[in-house]
N, C-alpha and C positions, 0 to 999 in steps of 0.2 A: 585434572582439570575439569572433567565433566560434572563434578560435584560443585564446582564453583558455580556462585550467583550469576557471573557473567556469562558462562555457559549456557545455563538454564534461561537466562533472559534472550539471548541470541536463538537458541533453538526454539524457545517458544514463540519468538517473533516469526520464524519461518514456518513452524507447524500451524501456528494460529492462523496464518494467512493462506496457507495450502487447505487446510480444513473448511475454512469459511468459503473458499472458490469450490471446493469439491461437495459441499453440503447445498450450495446456492445453484451451481451449474445445472443440474438436471431441471430445475423448476424456474429457470431463467425467465421471465416475463409472465409468469403465473400470478395470479391474484391470491390474497390471502385465502378467499373463500375457496377458489380451486384447490389450493393444498389441501386445506382442512376437509374438503369433501373426499377427495382422493386418498388420505393418508391418516384421516381420522383425528386431526388435530394440529398443532404448530410442529412444524418439521424439526425433529431432533435426532434423526438418523439419515443414514444415506442411503439413496434410492437410486434406482437405474435412469438413465436418459432416454427419453423417448423419441430422439431425432438421431440421424446418423453423424458421424464424425466430422468436423469442419475445421478449417484453417483457423478460426476464432472461437472455437468451441472446444469440446473435448476430442482427443486423438483417438481413443479406444472405442471399442464396440460399446454399446449402450448398457449392456448387462454387468459390465464391470463397476462393481460398487468403489466408491471413494475417488474415482478418476478426477482429477482437476482439469481445469481449462487452459488457454492460451495465457490467462492472467499470471499464472504460477509459472509456466514455462518461460515468461519474459522475465519474470523476477529471478529465476535461476541464471539467466543471463547477465542480470546485474551483479549476482554474487560471483560469476565467472569473470567480469570485469574488474571487481575488487580484487580477487585472487591475481588476475593476470597484472594488476597495477602494483600489487604487493601492498596495498593499504588503499587510501582514498583515489578513486579513479578519475582521470580527465575524460572529456568527451571522445578524445581519441581511443582511449582504453576500451570503451563501450563499443566503438565504431569498429574497433578491430574484432571484438568477441561477435559483434553481429555478422561482421564480414566472413569469418570462420563458420558461424551457424549456417550461414546462406550457402555457401560455397560448399560444405561438407555435409549438406542435408541428406540424410539418409533416404528420404521418399519426398514426393511431391507436396504432402500435408505439412512437413515440416518447413519446407521451402517457401510454402505458401504462407505460412504463419510468420515468418520473418521478414518476408519480402519488402513490407511498407517500411519497417524501421530501417532495415539494411540500406534500402534506396535513399532514405531521407539522410542517412549519415554520409552518403557519399555526393548527394545531389544538393544537399544544403539548402539555401533559399530558393532554388530553381523546383524543389519537389514540395509540392503543396500536399501534406499527407492527409489521408482520409477526407480528400476533398476540402481542406482547409477547416474542417469542423474543430471544436475545442474538446476533443476526446479525452477519455481518462487512461489514454494509452500509456501515460507515464506514472500517475498516481496509483493505479492499479499493481504496479509492480516494483515500485522503488524503494520500498521499505528496507532493503539491505544497506541503503546509503546513510539511513539513520543509524544503523548499528555501528558501521566503520566511522561514524562520527558521534560515537556514543557520548552523551554527557554536554555536548556542544551544540545546541540548538541553532545558534546563528551560522555557525560553519556548515552545520548540516542544511540548512536552508539553501546557502550559497551553492553546496554541492547538488543539492537536488534541482536548483534552478539551470544551473550549467548543463546537467545531464538529461533535462527535460527536453532537448532538441527533438525529440521525436514526437512533439506536440507545438502548440504555441498558443499566444494570447494568454487570457486568465487560467488557462489548463496549466500553463507552466507555473505559475505561482500557486495554484492549488497542490500541484505536485510538490512545489519545495515546502509549503506549509506541513504537508505529511511527514516529510522527511523530518523536518524540526521537531514535530510531535513525538516521532519514534525515537529521537535522539534524546529529548527529554524524558521519555518513559523508561529510559535505560537507567536512570539515577537510582541508587538504592532506596532513596526516600521520597520517589517520586509520588506526587498527588495527582488527581484526576483533574482538578481545576489548574494546577501548575502546568499540566502538559498542554491544555488549550491556551493558556496566556502565554507560554514560550512560542507556540506556533504563531499566534496573532502577532506577538511583539518582533518576531524575527521577520516576519512578513513586513509589517510597518517599517522597521528600521531599513530594510532593504529598499523598500518601495520609496521612501522619501529621499534616499541618495540617488536613486535611479530616476524619480520623476520630478523631483524639486519640490521646495517648500510652496510655492506659488500655486502649483498644480493640487497639493494636497489641501490648501485654503480655498479652493474653488467650491463653491456650494454645491454645485451640481456635479462633482467628481462621483464617478461610479465604480466602486470596487464590488464585483458579485460575489466574490468568496467572502468578503467580512459582511456585506449586507445580509446575505443569507445565512451565513453561519450564525451572526449574533442573534437573528431573529430566532433560529432553530435552537439554539442552546437555552433561550428562554423557556421554550416548550419543554426541552429534555429536563431541565433543572426543575420545572414546575412539577411534572408528572412523575419522575423517577421512574418510569415504566416503559420498557423497549417497546411493547406492544400497544400501549395508549397512546405514544406519540406519531404512530403511523399517520393516522388520518389528518392531524393538523400539518404534519410534514408534507404529506402529499398536496395538500390545499396550498401550502406556501411554495412549495418546489415545482409543481407539474406544469411547467412552462417549457416552451421549445419542442421540436420533433425529434431530437438525438436523445436516444434512450441510455446512451453511455457517454453522458456530459460529465465533464470534470466536477463542475461546482455540486451536482448531486452527489457525486460519488465522495467528495470532501464533506459536505455538510452532513448526509446521511450517517456515514462511518463514524464522524466525531461525536453527532447527537446520540447515536446508539451507546458508544463509549460512555458517555457523562450519563445517559439515563440508567446504563446498568452498572454505575459505579465502578467502572473498569472491569466489571466481572466477564472472563472470557466467554463461557457459554451464554449468557444472557445478550451480550454485545453481538455475537454471531448470530443466535437466533433471531434477534429483532432485524437485523439486516437482511436474514433470508426471507422472513415474512414481510418485508418491505413491498418488493415488486420492481418492475422494471429491470435494471443491471444488477439483480441482487447478488450474483456471484463476484462481481466487483466489490460491491459495498460490503460484504461478508468478509471478503479477502483482506481489505484494508482494515476494517474493525477488527478483525481476528489478529492481525499482525500487530496492530498497536496494543491490544489488550494483552497478546502474547508476551509482547516487549515489557509491558508493564508488571505484570504478574511473575512471568516465566512459565516454562513447561510443566511445573508441578501443579498448575491451576487448569491446565487443559484437561477436559474430560478424558480420562484414559480410553473409553470406549470409541473415541474418536479418532485416536493416533494410529493404531494398526491398520485399520482400513485404508487409510489414506497411503501409508508406507507400502501396503501390499497393492494397493490399485496403481501405483505409478512406479514400477522398479527402475526407470529409466533414470532417476535422481536419488541422490542420497543426502537428504537434507541434514541428517546428523553429521556428515563428512563435511558439508558446507558450514554448520555451525563451528565444528572444531577448527576449520581453517581460518574463518572470520575472526573467531575468538582469539586465535594465535596472532592475527594482524593487529588486533585492538591492543593486546597486551605487548606486542613490539612497540608499537606507537606509544603506549603509556611510557615503557621504559626510556625510549628517546625523548620523550617530553620531560621526563624526571631529569635526565641529565641536562637538557637544555635549561630548565629552571636552574638548576644548581649553578649552571655556569653564569646565568643571568643574576643569580644572588650574589656571586663572587664579584660582579661588575659593580654593585650598587654600594 
């Protein structure tokens, strides 16, 4: 089964996200100029961290190359929720996994990392996560939801929205849009433009149902995800160069004080994907050289490009350092188990379709 296109896409998504995170983590907040001055050009290799471990950074010591951050650790909890559910999870499945991770945490670092998400799961509306900021706490980690809803972007969007209880506001819809993009990227004949359009269309269809036609007809209606994404895509499609789009994107997006804002993550990741023509290496490198919360941007862009092309398109020199640098998780095993659940869902869907056909 590991030779199947399905496995390669699932594993490519998981690896691509982890690689983007591990490449961008050590230089988070660095400017492109700082990176080029320190490392002699655009960063295309793993470098050590210059800061100590932290709850929302890397866990290992700084000299360990290829170590990823909390972004990928949270993504693996989404994988666990899928496995726990035996397929598409509900919010309670993710809450169960978060509770287990918190109460069985082997150390204070792990407990501190999962604390915000776990407390949100049990307190609900009474818990204002991360001070009420629209963080990228869901979008940076929820790509596995697009895998388990492969080729069904509308269903994926709803799943992403429902399991984005760890954030709120337009951060929920940004997270759901990315899940829809991943689901569309899983198609065997996926196109770059088709991925973008599927994410936009899923968002608009759900938003119209949720908000009503009158609100959508209001001239001053404001949807930051679409407003900034559409403007950024014009830039990406014109330039077709992940490094050339940085300055105009910074000019477009550098608003607000929060570096880990969800709209930035959505727009930068999708713009890099488009400018790179879906290429894994270019999408990740463009995000790494962007600035701000670059490990999250690169993680999301890498997951999308990895799902689009599959693991064979991931630079081989990037794969083993991330596997070796993070021995606590087996991404290949996650890919096997998620692939098996997708296959089981497919077989059940075929049986259901056959029964429906007999009723027509």
